[in-house]
C-alpha positions in Angstrom: 75.0 143.4 112.9 71.2 142.9 112.7 70.5 139.3 112.4 68.1 138.4 109.6 65.2 137.0 111.2 64.6 140.0 113.8 64.7 142.0 110.6 62.4 140.0 108.8 60.2 140.5 111.9 60.6 144.0 112.1 59.7 144.3 108.5 56.2 142.5 109.3 55.3 144.7 112.1 55.9 147.6 109.9 53.8 146.1 107.1 51.1 145.5 109.5 51.1 149.0 110.9 50.9 150.5 107.5 48.0 148.7 106.5 46.4 149.7 109.6 46.9 153.2 108.9 45.2 152.9 105.4 41.3 152.9 105.1 39.7 150.1 103.3 39.3 151.0 99.8 42.9 152.8 99.8 46.2 151.6 98.7 48.7 150.7 102.1 50.4 153.8 103.4 54.3 153.6 103.3 56.7 155.5 105.8 57.1 159.3 104.6 60.6 158.5 104.4 59.7 156.3 101.1 57.6 158.8 99.8 60.2 161.9 98.6 58.7 165.3 97.9 55.9 165.4 100.2 56.3 168.4 102.6 54.2 167.6 105.6 56.4 169.6 107.6 59.5 172.0 107.0 62.5 173.1 109.1 63.4 175.8 107.3 67.3 177.5 107.8 66.6 180.9 108.8 70.0 182.4 109.3 70.2 184.3 105.9 69.3 187.6 103.9 68.9 189.7 106.9 69.7 193.2 107.3 71.2 195.2 110.1 71.9 198.5 112.0 73.4 199.2 115.2 71.4 202.2 116.1 68.5 203.2 117.3 65.4 203.6 115.1 62.1 204.9 114.8 59.3 202.5 112.9 61.9 199.9 112.0 59.7 197.5 113.0 57.1 198.6 110.1 56.4 197.1 106.9 57.0 200.0 104.9 60.1 200.9 106.4 63.4 201.5 104.2 65.9 198.9 105.3 67.6 199.1 101.9 70.7 200.9 103.1 71.4 198.5 106.5 73.8 196.4 106.6 73.5 192.8 104.8 74.3 189.9 108.0 73.9 186.3 108.1 72.8 184.6 111.8 74.1 183.9 113.8 75.7 187.3 114.3 77.2 189.2 117.2 78.0 193.2 116.6 79.9 193.5 119.9 82.5 191.4 119.1 82.4 193.1 115.2 82.9 196.6 117.0 85.9 195.8 118.6 87.4 196.8 122.0 87.5 199.8 123.8 87.1 201.3 126.9 83.9 204.0 126.1 81.2 202.6 127.6 82.1 199.0 128.5 83.5 197.2 131.3 85.9 194.5 132.2 83.4 192.9 133.5 82.1 192.4 130.0 85.6 192.2 127.9 85.4 196.0 127.2 83.6 195.8 124.0 80.2 197.9 123.5 76.4 196.8 124.2 73.9 199.4 122.3 70.9 198.9 120.3 70.9 197.0 117.3 67.7 196.3 114.4 67.0 193.1 112.5 65.0 192.9 109.5 64.3 190.2 107.3 62.2 190.0 104.2 60.5 186.7 103.0 57.8 185.2 100.9 54.8 183.2 102.9 56.1 179.3 103.3 53.3 177.1 101.4 53.4 173.1 102.1 54.1 170.9 99.2 51.1 168.6 99.5 48.4 171.5 99.3 47.8 171.9 103.4 47.5 174.9 104.7 50.5 175.9 106.3 51.0 176.9 110.0 54.3 178.8 110.5 56.6 179.5 113.2 59.6 181.1 114.2 61.9 179.8 116.5 65.0 181.6 118.3 67.4 179.6 119.8 69.0 183.2 121.9 68.7 186.7 121.3 70.9 188.7 123.9 68.9 190.4 125.2 65.9 192.3 125.8 64.3 191.7 122.5 61.3 192.2 120.6 59.7 190.4 117.5 57.7 191.5 115.1 55.8 190.6 112.0 54.4 192.7 109.8 54.6 195.1 112.0 52.5 193.1 114.7 54.3 192.7 117.6 54.5 188.9 118.9 56.2 189.7 122.3 58.9 190.2 124.0 61.7 187.9 126.0 64.5 189.7 128.1 66.6 186.8 128.8 69.5 186.6 126.3 69.7 182.9 126.8 66.7 181.4 126.8 64.9 179.5 123.5 61.3 181.2 122.2 59.3 180.9 119.5 56.2 182.7 118.1 53.3 181.7 115.8 53.7 184.2 112.5 50.4 182.6 110.7 47.6 185.0 111.7 50.1 187.7 110.3 51.7 186.2 106.7 50.5 187.8 103.6 48.1 186.2 101.2 48.6 188.4 98.1 52.1 187.7 97.3 53.6 190.8 99.3 56.8 189.9 101.1 56.6 189.6 104.5 58.9 191.7 106.9 60.2 190.2 110.2 61.9 192.8 112.6 63.9 192.1 115.9 64.7 194.9 117.8 67.9 194.1 120.8 68.1 196.3 123.9 71.7 195.9 125.1 71.9 199.4 126.4 72.2 197.8 129.7 75.9 196.9 128.7 77.4 195.5 131.9 74.2 193.5 133.1 76.4 190.4 133.7 80.0 189.3 135.0 80.8 187.9 131.5 80.9 188.6 128.0 77.5 188.0 126.5 77.9 189.3 123.3 75.1 191.4 121.5 72.5 190.6 119.0 71.1 187.5 117.5 73.9 185.0 118.2 72.4 181.1 117.5 70.0 179.8 115.0 66.9 180.8 113.8 64.7 178.6 111.9 60.8 178.9 110.2 59.1 175.8 111.7 56.3 175.1 108.5 53.7 172.6 109.5 50.2 171.7 108.5 47.3 172.6 110.6 47.6 169.4 112.4 51.0 168.7 113.7 53.1 168.0 116.9 54.5 171.4 118.6 57.5 172.7 118.8 59.3 170.9 122.1 56.3 168.5 122.7 57.9 165.2 122.5 59.6 163.3 125.6 61.8 159.8 125.2 62.5 158.0 128.6 64.2 155.1 128.8 63.2 152.7 131.5 64.1 149.3 132.3 67.2 148.9 130.6 68.6 145.5 130.1 71.2 144.4 127.8 68.4 142.4 125.7 66.1 145.5 125.9 65.3 148.8 126.7 61.8 150.0 127.4 60.8 153.6 126.2 58.1 155.6 127.1 57.2 158.3 123.6 55.2 161.0 125.0 53.5 163.7 122.5 51.1 166.1 121.9 49.1 166.6 118.4 47.8 170.4 118.2 44.7 170.7 115.8 44.1 174.2 114.8 40.9 173.6 112.4 37.3 173.4 113.2 37.2 169.7 112.7 37.6 166.7 114.5 40.3 164.1 113.0 40.4 160.2 114.1 44.2 159.8 113.5 46.7 157.2 113.1 50.4 157.9 114.9 53.3 155.8 113.9 56.8 156.0 116.2 59.3 154.3 114.4 62.6 154.0 116.7 65.9 154.1 114.0 69.6 153.6 114.6 72.2 156.0 114.1 72.8 154.4 110.5 68.9 154.7 109.8 67.7 151.2 110.1 64.5 151.0 111.9 64.7 148.8 114.9 61.5 149.2 116.6 57.9 151.0 116.1 54.5 151.6 117.7 51.0 152.7 116.4 48.6 154.6 118.2 44.8 155.5 117.4 44.2 159.0 118.5 41.0 161.5 118.2 41.6 165.1 118.2 38.5 167.6 118.5 38.6 170.9 116.5 40.9 173.6 117.9 42.2 171.5 120.3 45.6 169.7 121.3 45.4 166.1 123.0 48.9 164.5 124.2 49.3 160.3 123.3 51.7 157.9 125.2 53.4 154.9 123.5 55.8 152.5 125.2 58.1 150.8 122.7 60.6 147.8 122.7 63.9 148.8 121.9 66.2 145.3 121.4 69.7 145.0 122.7 69.8 148.5 123.1 73.0 150.6 122.2 74.1 152.6 125.3 74.8 156.4 124.9 78.4 156.5 126.9 80.9 158.8 127.2 83.4 156.4 124.7 80.6 155.3 122.6 77.8 158.1 122.4 75.0 156.2 120.4 71.9 158.0 119.2 68.5 157.0 118.4 65.9 159.0 116.6 62.2 158.7 117.4 60.5 159.4 114.2 56.5 160.4 114.9 54.1 160.3 111.5 51.0 161.8 112.0 48.1 160.4 109.6 44.6 161.0 108.3 43.8 157.8 106.7 47.0 157.5 104.0 47.7 161.3 104.3 50.5 162.3 106.1 49.9 165.6 108.3 53.0 165.7 110.4 56.2 163.9 110.7 59.0 164.9 113.5 62.1 163.4 114.2 63.5 163.4 118.1 67.1 162.2 119.0 67.8 160.7 122.0 69.8 157.7 123.8 70.0 155.3 126.4 71.6 155.2 129.5 71.1 155.4 132.9 72.1 157.5 136.0 73.0 156.4 139.7 73.6 159.0 142.0 75.1 157.6 145.2 76.2 160.1 148.4 78.6 157.3 149.5 80.1 155.6 146.2 79.6 158.7 144.0 78.1 158.6 140.5 77.6 155.6 138.1 76.7 155.7 134.3 74.9 152.8 132.9 75.8 150.8 135.7 79.7 151.5 136.0 81.7 153.9 138.3 82.4 157.1 136.2 84.5 159.9 137.8 83.3 163.1 136.3 86.4 165.0 134.8 84.7 168.3 134.1 85.5 171.8 132.9 83.3 174.9 133.3 82.4 176.9 129.6 81.6 180.2 129.1 79.5 180.5 125.7 81.9 182.7 123.9 84.9 181.5 121.5 87.4 183.8 121.3 87.6 185.8 118.2 83.9 184.9 116.9 82.3 186.0 120.2 79.1 184.4 121.1 78.1 183.7 117.5 80.3 180.5 117.6 79.7 177.8 114.5 79.6 174.3 115.4 83.1 173.7 113.8 84.6 176.0 116.3 83.2 174.6 118.9 84.4 170.7 117.8 88.0 171.4 117.3 88.0 172.9 121.2 86.2 170.0 122.5 88.0 167.6 120.4 91.2 169.2 122.3 89.4 168.7 125.9 88.4 165.4 124.9 91.8 164.3 124.2 92.6 165.5 127.5 90.0 163.3 129.1 87.6 165.6 130.0 84.4 164.0 129.9 82.4 166.3 131.1 80.7 170.0 131.3 79.2 172.5 132.7 77.5 175.7 130.8 78.5 178.6 133.5 76.1 180.4 134.1 73.5 180.1 131.7 71.4 177.5 129.0 73.7 176.4 126.5 72.7 176.9 122.8 70.7 173.9 121.2 74.1 172.8 118.6 76.2 172.9 121.2 74.1 170.4 123.0 74.0 168.4 119.8 77.6 168.4 119.7 77.9 167.0 123.4 75.5 164.5 122.6 77.5 163.3 119.4 80.8 163.2 121.0 80.2 161.8 124.8 80.4 164.5 126.8 78.3 164.6 130.1 76.6 167.9 130.4 75.4 169.8 133.9 72.9 172.3 132.5 72.7 175.9 133.9 69.9 178.0 134.2 70.9 181.4 136.3 73.5 183.5 137.8 70.9 186.0 139.5 67.9 185.2 141.2 66.1 187.7 143.5 68.6 190.1 143.8 71.5 191.7 142.1 74.9 190.6 141.8 77.9 193.4 141.9 79.1 193.6 138.1 81.8 195.6 138.5 83.3 194.0 141.5 82.0 190.4 140.7 80.8 189.9 144.0 77.5 190.5 146.2 75.9 194.1 145.3 76.2 196.9 147.6 74.3 200.0 147.3 72.1 201.1 144.5 72.4 199.0 141.0 72.5 201.9 138.1 70.6 201.3 134.8 73.7 200.0 133.0 74.4 197.1 135.5 70.7 196.1 135.9 70.7 192.2 135.0 68.1 189.4 135.1 67.5 189.9 138.6 65.1 192.5 137.5 63.4 189.8 135.4 63.8 187.0 137.5 60.2 187.3 139.4 58.2 187.7 136.3 60.2 185.5 133.8 62.5 182.5 135.6 59.5 179.4 135.6 58.8 180.4 131.8 62.6 181.0 130.8 63.6 177.7 133.3 60.8 175.6 131.3 61.9 176.7 127.8 65.2 175.6 128.5 63.9 172.2 130.1 61.7 171.4 127.2 64.2 172.4 124.2 66.6 170.0 125.6 64.8 167.2 127.8 65.7 164.7 125.2 69.4 165.3 125.0 71.2 162.0 126.6 74.4 164.4 127.3 72.6 166.2 129.9 72.7 164.6 133.1 72.4 167.4 136.0 69.6 170.3 136.0 71.7 173.0 137.7 69.7 175.7 138.7 72.1 178.6 140.4 75.5 179.7 140.5 76.9 181.2 143.5 73.2 182.7 144.5 74.1 182.6 148.2 76.2 186.0 147.4 73.1 187.8 146.9 71.7 186.9 150.1 73.6 188.7 152.8 72.7 186.4 156.0 74.2 183.6 154.4 77.3 185.3 154.0 77.7 186.6 157.5 77.0 183.1 158.8 79.8 181.0 156.9 81.5 180.6 160.3 85.0 182.1 158.7 84.3 185.8 159.9 84.7 187.8 162.7 83.2 191.2 163.1 82.6 190.8 159.2 86.1 190.4 158.4 87.3 187.1 156.8 89.3 185.4 159.1 89.9 181.9 158.1 90.4 180.4 154.4 86.8 179.7 152.9 88.6 176.4 151.2 88.9 175.0 155.1 86.4 173.8 157.4 84.9 176.5 159.3 86.1 178.0 162.9 82.3 177.4 164.2 80.0 174.0 164.4 77.0 174.1 162.0 75.1 174.8 165.3 76.8 178.0 166.2 76.3 179.0 162.5 72.6 178.1 162.6 72.2 180.2 165.8 74.2 183.3 164.0 72.0 182.9 160.8 68.9 182.9 162.7 69.7 186.2 164.3 70.4 188.2 161.1 67.3 189.8 160.1 67.0 190.5 156.7 63.5 191.4 154.0 62.7 190.4 150.9 62.5 186.6 149.3 64.2 183.8 151.3 67.0 181.7 149.6 65.3 178.5 150.6 61.9 179.7 149.1 63.1 180.9 145.9 64.9 177.5 145.5 62.4 175.0 146.1 60.3 176.7 143.6 62.8 176.9 141.1 63.6 172.5 141.7 59.3 171.9 141.6 59.5 173.7 137.9 62.2 171.4 136.6 60.6 168.5 138.4 57.4 169.4 136.5 59.0 168.7 133.5 61.8 165.9 134.1 62.2 163.6 137.0 64.8 161.4 135.2 67.7 163.7 136.1 69.0 165.2 139.8 68.5 169.0 140.8 71.8 170.3 141.4 73.1 174.0 142.4 76.6 175.5 142.8 77.2 176.5 146.3 79.7 179.0 147.2 78.6 179.3 151.3 77.5 175.3 151.3 78.7 175.2 155.4 75.5 177.2 155.7 73.2 176.5 152.7 73.1 172.6 154.2 70.7 173.7 157.3 68.8 176.7 155.7 66.7 174.3 153.6 68.4 175.2 150.2 70.2 171.6 150.1 66.7 170.1 151.2 65.3 170.9 147.4 68.8 169.4 145.8 69.5 166.2 144.7 73.4 166.9 144.4 75.2 169.7 146.2 77.8 171.2 144.3 80.5 173.1 145.8 82.4 176.1 144.8 85.9 176.4 145.2 85.3 174.3 148.9 87.1 171.2 148.2 88.4 171.5 151.7 84.9 170.9 152.9 84.3 167.4 151.6 85.0 165.7 154.9 83.4 168.0 156.9 79.9 168.2 154.7 80.1 164.3 154.4 80.2 163.9 158.4 77.5 166.2 158.8 75.4 165.3 156.2 75.9 161.7 154.7 72.9 161.1 153.1 73.6 164.4 150.6 76.0 163.4 147.6 78.0 166.1 147.4 80.5 167.3 144.5 83.1 169.8 143.0 81.2 172.5 140.6 84.1 174.9 140.3 87.4 174.2 141.2 90.9 175.2 140.5 93.0 173.5 137.5 95.4 171.5 140.2 96.5 168.2 141.4 95.3 169.0 145.1 91.8 169.1 143.2 91.8 165.7 141.7 93.5 164.5 144.8 91.1 164.9 147.1 88.6 163.0 144.4 90.9 159.9 144.4 91.3 160.3 147.9 87.4 159.9 148.6 84.9 157.7 147.0 81.9 159.7 148.1 82.9 162.7 145.8 81.7 161.7 142.3 84.6 164.4 140.3 84.8 168.3 139.8 84.4 171.2 136.8 87.6 173.1 137.0 87.4 176.6 136.2 88.2 176.8 133.4 88.2 174.5 130.4 88.7 177.6 127.9 90.1 181.3 128.5 86.9 183.6 128.4 86.1 186.8 127.4 85.0 189.0 130.6 85.6 189.4 134.0 88.7 191.2 133.2 88.1 194.2 135.8 89.8 196.6 135.5 92.7 195.6 134.1 92.6 197.2 130.6 94.4 195.9 128.3 92.9 192.7 129.5 90.1 191.9 127.7 88.9 188.4 129.8 90.2 185.7 132.2 92.9 183.5 131.1 92.1 180.5 133.5 91.5 178.3 131.0 93.3 174.7 129.7 93.1 176.2 125.9 93.7 179.8 125.1 91.3 181.8 123.4 92.4 180.9 120.3 91.7 177.2 121.3 95.6 176.4 121.7 96.8 174.1 124.6 97.8 175.9 127.8 100.6 174.4 130.3 97.4 173.6 132.6 95.8 171.5 129.5 99.2 169.2 129.6 99.2 168.8 133.8 95.4 168.1 133.5 95.7 165.3 131.0 98.2 163.9 132.8 95.8 163.5 135.6 92.8 162.8 133.5 93.8 160.8 130.5 94.9 156.9 130.4 97.2 158.0 127.4 101.0 158.4 127.9 102.1 162.0 128.2 104.9 164.0 128.8 105.2 167.9 128.5 108.0 170.2 129.0 108.0 173.9 130.3 110.7 176.0 131.7 111.3 179.6 133.5 114.4 181.4 134.8 114.8 179.9 138.1 114.8 183.5 139.7 111.5 184.3 138.3 110.3 180.7 139.2 108.4 179.3 142.0 111.1 177.1 143.3 115.3 177.5 144.4 117.6 175.1 145.2 118.5 173.7 148.8 121.7 172.2 147.9 121.3 169.2 145.4 117.4 169.6 145.9 115.0 171.8 143.8 112.3 172.6 146.3 109.3 175.3 146.1 110.4 178.8 147.8 107.5 178.2 149.9 106.7 175.1 151.0 103.3 173.7 150.1 102.0 176.4 147.6 101.0 173.5 145.6 98.6 173.0 148.0 97.4 176.3 147.9 94.4 177.5 145.9 95.1 179.3 143.0 92.8 180.2 139.5 95.1 179.5 136.5 98.2 177.9 136.0 101.5 179.6 137.0 103.5 181.3 134.3 105.8 179.0 132.7 107.6 179.4 128.9 107.2 176.6 126.2 110.1 177.7 124.7 113.7 176.4 125.1 115.7 180.2 124.1 117.8 181.4 127.4 121.1 183.6 128.1 123.9 180.9 128.0 124.6 179.3 131.5 121.5 180.7 133.1 120.0 178.8 135.6 116.8 177.0 134.5 113.8 175.7 136.2 112.6 172.8 133.9 109.5 171.2 134.8 108.2 168.1 133.1 104.3 167.1 133.6 103.7 163.4 133.0 101.8 160.5 133.9 104.4 157.5 133.3 106.5 157.2 136.6 109.5 158.0 135.7 111.1 160.1 133.3 115.0 161.1 132.6 115.8 164.3 131.1 118.6 165.1 128.6 120.3 168.1 127.3 122.0 167.7 124.1 122.3 164.0 124.7 123.6 164.2 128.4 121.6 163.0 130.8 120.3 165.2 133.9 118.9 162.2 135.8 115.7 160.5 136.4 112.9 161.8 138.3 109.8 160.0 139.6 106.2 161.0 140.4 106.1 158.8 143.7 109.2 161.5 144.8 107.3 164.7 144.2 104.0 164.9 146.0 103.0 167.9 143.7 103.1 165.6 140.7 105.4 168.0 138.8 109.1 166.5 137.8 111.8 169.3 138.3 115.3 169.9 137.0 117.6 173.1 137.6 120.0 173.1 134.6 122.3 175.3 133.4 120.9 176.7 129.9 122.9 175.4 126.8 121.9 176.2 123.2 120.1 172.9 121.7 117.6 170.6 122.3 115.9 169.5 125.9 114.5 166.1 125.7 112.3 164.1 128.2 112.3 160.0 127.3 110.2 157.7 129.7 112.4 155.8 132.0 109.2 153.2 132.0 110.4 149.8 130.3 106.9 149.4 128.8 106.9 153.2 127.0 109.3 154.8 124.8 107.5 158.2 124.9 109.8 161.3 124.3 108.9 164.9 124.3 111.5 168.0 123.1 111.7 171.2 122.8 114.7 173.1 120.6 116.3 176.4 120.8 115.1 178.2 117.8 117.0 180.5 115.7 116.0 184.0 114.2 113.0 183.8 112.6 113.2 183.3 108.6 109.9 182.2 107.6 105.9 181.9 108.4 104.6 178.5 108.1 101.1 177.6 107.9 99.1 175.2 108.8 95.2 174.0 108.8 93.4 171.4 110.8 91.2 170.0 107.8 92.2 170.1 103.9 88.6 170.0 102.7 85.7 172.0 103.3 82.2 171.8 102.7 80.5 174.8 100.9 77.5 175.0 102.4 78.0 178.4 104.3 78.9 176.8 107.4 81.6 174.6 107.9 85.1 176.3 108.9 88.9 175.8 109.0 91.2 176.9 111.4 94.6 178.1 110.5 97.7 178.7 112.3 100.8 181.0 111.2 103.7 179.9 113.3 107.2 182.0 112.6 109.8 179.3 112.3 113.4 179.5 112.1 115.7 178.0 109.3 115.5 174.7 111.0 111.8 174.7 111.1 111.7 175.2 114.5 108.6 177.3 116.0 110.0 180.6 117.2 108.1 181.1 120.2 109.8 184.0 122.0 109.5 186.6 119.2 106.7 188.2 117.6 105.9 189.9 114.3 102.9 191.0 112.2 101.2 189.0 109.9 98.6 189.4 107.0 96.5 187.1 105.4 95.2 187.1 102.0 92.2 184.8 101.5 90.4 183.7 98.4 86.9 185.0 97.8 85.3 181.7 98.3 85.8 181.7 101.8 84.3 184.2 104.4 86.8 185.4 107.3 85.3 185.4 110.9 88.6 186.9 111.8 92.2 186.7 113.7 93.4 186.3 117.1 96.6 185.5 118.8 95.8 183.8 122.1 96.7 186.6 124.5 94.1 187.9 127.3 96.0 190.8 126.1 95.0 191.2 122.6 92.9 193.7 122.2 93.5 194.0 117.8 90.5 194.0 115.8 89.0 190.3 115.3 87.4 191.5 112.3 90.6 192.1 110.1 93.0 190.0 108.4 95.9 191.3 110.3 97.5 190.7 113.7 100.6 190.6 115.3 101.2 187.1 117.0 101.8 185.9 120.5 104.7 183.3 121.0 105.2 183.8 117.4 101.9 182.0 116.3 98.4 183.7 115.3 95.0 182.2 114.1 92.6 182.8 111.1 89.1 181.2 111.1 87.1 181.1 107.5 84.2 179.4 106.3 83.4 177.8 103.7 80.7 179.9 101.2 78.6 178.2 98.5 81.3 178.0 95.5 83.1 174.9 95.1 86.8 174.7 93.9 90.4 175.3 95.3 90.9 178.3 97.7 94.1 179.8 98.4 95.0 181.3 101.8 98.4 182.8 101.9 100.4 184.5 104.8 103.0 187.7 104.8 105.3 189.4 107.3 108.3 192.0 106.7 111.5 190.3 105.2 110.1 187.0 106.2 109.4 184.3 103.8 105.3 183.8 103.5 103.4 180.7 103.3 100.7 179.6 101.4 97.9 176.7 101.9 95.1 175.4 99.9 92.0 174.4 101.1 89.2 172.0 98.6 85.4 173.2 98.6 83.1 170.3 97.7 79.5 170.4 98.1 
């Protein structure tokens, strides 16, 4: 708590600054927070009231165009997920969901400011996928090929002044429907805002907060920003910056006087001392806000708030990563931007549920594979304490093959044209847009300029040292079979045309450093045995390895001055063991944290890649529990099982051994297929696996001990029992005296009912808040039935909006925009969103010949 003396001193300083802001004959100007009703700046939610059609349209940009028959939609909106799964004009690469063309239109009145200032109005799109063009009242404002780059346009010169409505129109061209190697979605799938200011204002993204000289008693802040003057008159302005903590208490401030000439903009800098800073950390993500107010005399012209955190980062090639001076192992996951049934238009509450699950498993970092994240997603990471490696591009100069998910060979057809077509013209603008928008997020600790880019440059792959006669003769997860000198000689002998990878990397790294010198530049390398000597890694501060944990010792020996880490890794103990054994490896990012749409190759009806710790519905999977035993300090036990004949084990006498010795050390995507139920034919020999971070566990079947297993006796960290199955209960109990923890599974009888549970009982009636409802088959004892499935039909109160249904399976291609779903493992998910009405909302579920379930949600303001 702030001391009384310190509070008085801050208030006195603020009174002095406020007095300086007033003219000699005027009253003292007070902070704008104390003057409700003055509208110096407005950030208007622009997500509602849109019209949409998924069709080519002639004249859709015209103000006179009749859109009355178009569909009413709200943003964010993803038309691909709404369209449903199909093999017609789709691909496994993008999840068998269609692209096409789409138009959006919105009618709105010209904004005004409450204090009478002439308004400057800009529209801010956080992301439109993709090849979009924006018009206002028939005037084109510009195009944006990238689907991930945020962008904004000035509407002011084209807005009506005679009371006639304005029309903003957005065209989206997804006719290149296999333009990426994963599911991207289609449309205005992220938030849109109107930013309404006076003619003297702080431009969008122009404020930067830097923290330097961080000590326990104080931190020094550098606040950099800009004032833009759009009128034909010079101003002598007073600028007040106040720093507020998370409770809204002002803890420091600074005052600057600035003269800005007519029709110009001018940068300014303020040095601010922050007493006793509360550091942003993964366990205590403390946040501050810098409020910048621009005054002309006592008139408030503009007011902006920028959230930031105070923390220090250090990367040591021998000792690893340090956050706030403490060595920290990065327990990271890769995430794509979709969230199952909602596609790429993901409500904040859906992300929060998923990230909460990951946090509980010990995850502390996220890599945004392979593109810029949404601003809302990064806000959550700030608030929840996740480190973020934000990535920019999957393609640079050359394309990748979307169908085969590897380097492009042969010509690219129109439907697979990707970002490489636009890279030369747009890369700098798109990269800097990401950097400018995101530079104040304390969660971001690394900027990633590219993912496995070497694929698309032939001389890199051919020089790896793993090939003979252009064929792979050695696993690329192990050290190469030739020396770096031999590899370099081979590389130099290969003649290529076009841009050189190292030159492009240098440009990208330079553009990052134009904006931000406080975070390291990294890339995810798929051929590091080549990239270390070609100049690629010369421009990187940290070198990321993609599935190359076997090269850690080799690379640290040959390139000891470069910090290396895993940026794509398998969800296996072998990958984490390599980190624990090598202090110079700061951590890993496993592929992936959550199952994602796309990269399904030609495996219809599979819609996506089931490599996650969570499934498509956000439910935990066996890999989640294994990684939790490695990453979380909380005691944990989990049971899975498999018929012995179908498992990866066999009996050797009384011992359980791998059918193929050493398989636990072999690289593989995803976790092996195991069951989470306890239903088998009586006396069938069942392989029971227990995942735990306790040293020893005792297993009981129907009260009878089956013996104790310990981690120290199982090099794969999986405890194993061969159990002749009997109906009843299987219990794994801690055999460690200090822990009473246990976990059990029970035989499920025939299902008699559908049980409903919900992740929250109360929803905000704000058109945004969401609730997740799980329907589960249960038997007469209330035991979850996981080995049978049924069709569920939900009934949802009209106070709620149904976002969709899913069952978590990668092979579920039922329509998500429905109230009916067939379960998977006896379970299904419904997501609802509160509308604007308050009261009690009922949700029910029915299934043939089973007792249904009902829950009630309270909607409040």
